[in-house]
PLY file of the C-alpha trace (Angstrom):
ply
format ascii 1.0
element vertex 231
property float x
property float y
property float z
element edge 230
property int vertex1
property int vertex2
end_header
0.13 0.00 0.16
1.32 3.81 -0.88
0.45 6.54 0.74
0.78 10.33 -1.38
1.06 13.53 1.01
1.21 16.81 -0.20
2.83 19.56 2.62
4.57 22.43 2.30
8.90 22.80 2.26
9.56 23.99 5.63
12.93 24.98 4.20
11.61 27.44 1.28
8.41 28.08 2.52
6.71 26.74 -1.07
9.05 29.19 -3.18
11.40 26.93 -4.63
13.98 28.94 -3.24
16.30 27.64 -0.35
19.52 30.12 1.25
21.89 29.14 2.59
22.04 29.99 6.58
25.47 31.65 6.25
24.43 34.17 3.43
21.06 34.59 4.80
20.30 37.89 6.27
19.96 38.87 9.71
17.17 41.02 9.60
14.58 39.74 7.65
15.84 35.90 7.89
15.33 34.99 4.40
11.88 36.33 4.03
13.31 39.38 1.55
10.46 41.45 3.60
11.08 44.07 6.95
8.69 45.90 8.45
9.98 49.76 8.41
8.32 52.09 10.12
8.43 55.36 8.02
6.84 58.79 8.85
5.24 60.19 5.52
4.74 64.44 5.56
1.47 65.42 3.92
0.84 69.14 2.95
-2.50 70.61 2.57
-2.77 72.88 -0.05
-5.38 75.96 0.62
-8.35 75.25 -0.94
-8.93 71.51 -0.61
-12.15 69.90 -0.19
-13.39 67.06 2.31
-13.01 63.96 0.57
-10.20 65.20 -1.82
-6.83 62.28 -1.98
-3.38 62.92 -1.78
-0.99 59.87 -3.39
2.34 59.42 -2.07
3.26 56.60 -4.85
5.42 53.67 -4.36
5.03 53.88 -0.47
2.48 51.15 0.14
3.65 47.90 0.91
6.15 45.78 -1.21
6.65 42.21 -2.28
10.20 40.37 -4.13
8.79 40.72 -7.53
5.66 42.95 -7.99
5.57 46.69 -8.30
4.79 48.68 -4.50
1.63 50.30 -4.36
0.23 53.60 -3.37
-1.05 55.08 -0.02
-3.97 57.44 -0.80
-4.88 59.93 1.90
-8.26 61.23 1.84
-9.09 64.51 3.59
-12.31 64.65 6.11
-13.50 67.94 6.64
-14.39 68.68 10.47
-17.31 70.61 11.01
-17.34 74.49 12.47
-19.16 76.01 15.15
-19.82 79.08 13.54
-18.89 78.71 9.43
-20.08 76.09 7.63
-19.19 75.67 3.60
-20.07 74.98 0.30
-17.71 75.03 -2.29
-15.96 78.41 -1.76
-18.13 80.02 -0.03
-18.36 80.24 3.40
-22.35 80.50 5.75
-22.72 82.04 8.93
-25.91 82.87 10.96
-25.89 86.07 12.94
-28.64 87.00 15.48
-29.79 90.83 16.26
-31.63 92.54 18.17
-34.52 94.91 16.52
-33.01 97.74 17.45
-30.06 96.87 15.36
-32.61 95.72 12.13
-33.73 99.22 12.59
-30.95 101.74 13.57
-28.08 99.74 12.46
-25.16 97.86 13.92
-21.70 97.63 14.09
-20.31 93.60 14.72
-16.68 92.04 14.83
-16.26 88.39 13.03
-13.16 86.57 13.82
-12.04 84.16 10.67
-10.45 80.69 10.86
-7.43 82.99 9.86
-7.78 84.90 12.84
-7.95 88.36 11.57
-10.93 90.54 12.98
-14.02 91.91 10.18
-15.91 94.55 11.18
-19.04 94.62 9.54
-21.72 97.33 9.60
-25.11 98.41 8.49
-25.08 101.64 6.18
-27.35 104.78 7.46
-30.76 104.01 6.95
-30.42 100.61 5.88
-32.69 98.25 7.64
-32.38 94.14 8.28
-35.46 92.03 7.85
-36.26 88.82 9.21
-33.56 85.99 7.32
-31.94 88.60 4.77
-28.87 87.63 3.49
-25.98 89.74 2.90
-22.38 88.93 1.89
-18.79 89.70 1.92
-16.39 89.29 -1.16
-13.13 87.77 -0.99
-14.14 86.49 2.40
-14.90 83.14 1.78
-12.48 79.62 1.39
-9.09 80.00 -1.49
-9.17 78.76 -4.90
-7.63 75.53 -4.98
-4.13 75.66 -6.76
-5.30 79.98 -7.09
-5.25 80.77 -3.11
-5.41 84.81 -3.98
-9.06 83.81 -5.64
-11.66 83.23 -2.80
-15.12 82.92 -2.03
-17.90 85.33 -0.71
-19.02 84.88 3.08
-22.50 84.93 3.50
-24.34 86.05 6.60
-28.21 84.90 7.56
-29.56 87.49 10.09
-31.89 86.31 12.62
-33.86 89.21 14.38
-34.33 88.77 18.06
-37.46 90.70 19.11
-37.82 91.76 22.72
-39.80 89.16 24.92
-43.57 90.50 26.26
-43.54 93.12 28.91
-40.15 94.00 28.36
-41.42 97.52 26.47
-43.63 99.49 28.21
-46.99 100.61 26.82
-46.15 104.41 26.97
-42.66 103.19 25.08
-45.03 101.88 22.02
-47.14 104.73 22.36
-44.05 106.80 21.32
-42.34 104.46 19.13
-44.84 104.37 16.79
-45.13 107.72 15.90
-41.79 107.33 13.85
-42.94 104.06 12.32
-45.16 104.08 9.08
-49.06 104.11 9.95
-50.73 100.38 10.54
-52.79 99.71 7.41
-56.44 100.52 7.24
-58.20 97.93 7.86
-62.66 97.98 6.81
-63.93 95.52 9.65
-67.70 94.90 9.37
-70.25 95.57 12.19
-70.70 91.61 12.29
-67.55 90.91 12.46
-66.34 88.46 15.15
-63.02 89.75 17.41
-60.67 87.14 18.99
-58.08 86.99 20.61
-54.97 85.28 19.35
-53.09 82.78 21.85
-49.71 81.32 21.90
-49.55 77.44 19.85
-49.56 74.69 22.04
-48.18 71.53 20.14
-49.43 69.54 22.77
-52.51 70.50 22.06
-53.03 68.98 18.93
-51.18 66.09 19.76
-53.36 65.23 22.49
-57.09 66.16 20.06
-54.95 63.21 17.34
-54.79 60.55 20.33
-58.59 61.57 21.10
-59.40 61.33 17.48
-57.51 57.85 17.33
-58.91 56.38 20.18
-62.82 57.25 18.99
-61.50 55.21 15.83
-60.89 52.24 17.58
-63.65 52.26 20.37
-66.28 52.31 17.45
-64.56 51.19 14.46
-65.90 53.79 12.67
-64.05 56.78 11.29
-64.26 59.99 13.64
-65.94 58.21 16.55
-69.20 57.52 14.20
-71.50 54.32 15.56
-72.87 51.56 13.64
-76.92 51.85 13.02
-78.71 48.49 13.24
-81.66 47.51 10.85
-84.94 47.75 13.04
-86.24 44.36 12.65
-90.41 43.61 12.37
0 1
1 2
2 3
3 4
4 5
5 6
6 7
7 8
8 9
9 10
10 11
11 12
12 13
13 14
14 15
15 16
16 17
17 18
18 19
19 20
20 21
21 22
22 23
23 24
24 25
25 26
26 27
27 28
28 29
29 30
30 31
31 32
32 33
33 34
34 35
35 36
36 37
37 38
38 39
39 40
40 41
41 42
42 43
43 44
44 45
45 46
46 47
47 48
48 49
49 50
50 51
51 52
52 53
53 54
54 55
55 56
56 57
57 58
58 59
59 60
60 61
61 62
62 63
63 64
64 65
65 66
66 67
67 68
68 69
69 70
70 71
71 72
72 73
73 74
74 75
75 76
76 77
77 78
78 79
79 80
80 81
81 82
82 83
83 84
84 85
85 86
86 87
87 88
88 89
89 90
90 91
91 92
92 93
93 94
94 95
95 96
96 97
97 98
98 99
99 100
100 101
101 102
102 103
103 104
104 105
105 106
106 107
107 108
108 109
109 110
110 111
111 112
112 113
113 114
114 115
115 116
116 117
117 118
118 119
119 120
120 121
121 122
122 123
123 124
124 125
125 126
126 127
127 128
128 129
129 130
130 131
131 132
132 133
133 134
134 135
135 136
136 137
137 138
138 139
139 140
140 141
141 142
142 143
143 144
144 145
145 146
146 147
147 148
148 149
149 150
150 151
151 152
152 153
153 154
154 155
155 156
156 157
157 158
158 159
159 160
160 161
161 162
162 163
163 164
164 165
165 166
166 167
167 168
168 169
169 170
170 171
171 172
172 173
173 174
174 175
175 176
176 177
177 178
178 179
179 180
180 181
181 182
182 183
183 184
184 185
185 186
186 187
187 188
188 189
189 190
190 191
191 192
192 193
193 194
194 195
195 196
196 197
197 198
198 199
199 200
200 201
201 202
202 203
203 204
204 205
205 206
206 207
207 208
208 209
209 210
210 211
211 212
212 213
213 214
214 215
215 216
216 217
217 218
218 219
219 220
220 221
221 222
222 223
223 224
224 225
225 226
226 227
227 228
228 229
229 230
């Protein structure tokens, strides 16, 4: 009886080549590959974007008889607490008071490169809710052309005073300086109602009550089934 077994050669590790112990490299011990720690310096150019790749050619793993691979660095842009980027433009929100919206304001903005910008409105210029203004050439620089920059776009949010912050007599005096109210023709039979603050929980409770009534009656809107009369 004959038995044939295939196994890996311990001396050549199935390479078909054996290196004499005297000629063997003391560092790799005949494996022809050594682990090496190498520091690569990644240079980020101005204007580079999220997901952009930086390639180091020939710096990947190497094997005898094979061309070495590449190391590819993929940029991941971190979120900023104030600015949001879209292409070359930077977006930010700015809260201003009602006084600043009507009478003008002057604010400072600290840029990403730690410069201080002073922005202000012109005399007689009003800022309306959700108004959008921009500053040219204060956005992100263009890739490979850093002297060309995008815009800094500011979205304004007006913080109105709370109820009770302004006294009634001051409101009467203020109304004298504001444009007159529009005339409203009110019919004699019209009903006068008072606005109240919106309560989201009230609408939610109404929907829950309607759902529970549907479940009990088996019909929409809480309608009850009507049985046919019998003789």
